[in-house]
N, C-alpha and C positions, 0 to 999 in steps of 0.2 A: 124641336130638339133643345130649345132653350131650357126646358125644365130638367134635363138630365145633366147639364153642365155644372160642374163644381168649380167656380171661378177661383176658389182659394188655392186649390192644388193643381189646377189645369188638367183634370181628369174627367172622363165621362163613362158612365155605365150604360152599355147598350145591350138589349136583349132582342133577338130576332132569329129568323131562319137564314141560314147560309144559302144564298141563291146564286152566287157567282164567285169564282176564284180566277184571278188573272196574274200571271207572272210578269213582273216588271224588271227589265234589264236596262238600267240607265247607262249612259256613256261612262260613268265612273266605275262600272263593273261590279257594283254592290247590288246583287239581285235581291229582290223582296217580292212579297205577294200582296195583292190588294184583294180583300174579301168584301163582298157586298152582303150586308146584313139587312134583311127586310122585316120591318115590324108588321103585325097584322093591321088591316085598315080598321078605323074606329067604327065604321058602319058600312052597309052595302053601297052607299053613294060616295064614299070618299076613297082616295087612293092611298095605298100603303106608303110609309116613309122608308127610304133606303139610305144606308150609311156606308161609305167605303172605310174599311178598317185595314191598315197595313200591318204586316209582321214579317219577320225573317224566315218563318216557316209556315206551313199550311196549318190552319187552326182546326180544321175538321172536314167532314165530307159534306157535299152539297145535300141540302134537305134537312140537315141537322139543326135543331133549335138549341141555342145556348146563349149565355150571357158573358160578356167580356168587359173588362175594365180597360179603357183606352186612354192614353196620354195625348193631350192636345199639343201638337208641335206646330210652330209657325216659322216662316222664313220669308225673306224679301227677295223677289226675283223680277228683274226688268221693271222696277218701280212699283210693283204690286206686292201686297202682303197676302200670303197664302197660308192655309192651315191644313193639316193632315192628322187623322187619328191613327195612333200606333198602339197596337195591343200590348198591354202590360202583363195581364194575366187573364186566363179564362176563369169565370166564376161559376 
């Protein structure tokens, strides 16, 4: 995934098949959706890469192949730094 990160503006362009959608209801009450985008495997002996991308609405139907521009957001929780990809726009 290193090759798709743009460190200058904190965004990543990800293209893949939507293989999963999970609704997240945190204790803060701000519901969002976590989408799993899966890239094709490089060859028959390697595993495909998957990326979780969050958004406030559902991005598409399972099985759809699309490209999304995601913002890289980070936060610190319990002494650990975490990152999450948030959809900015579908490309």
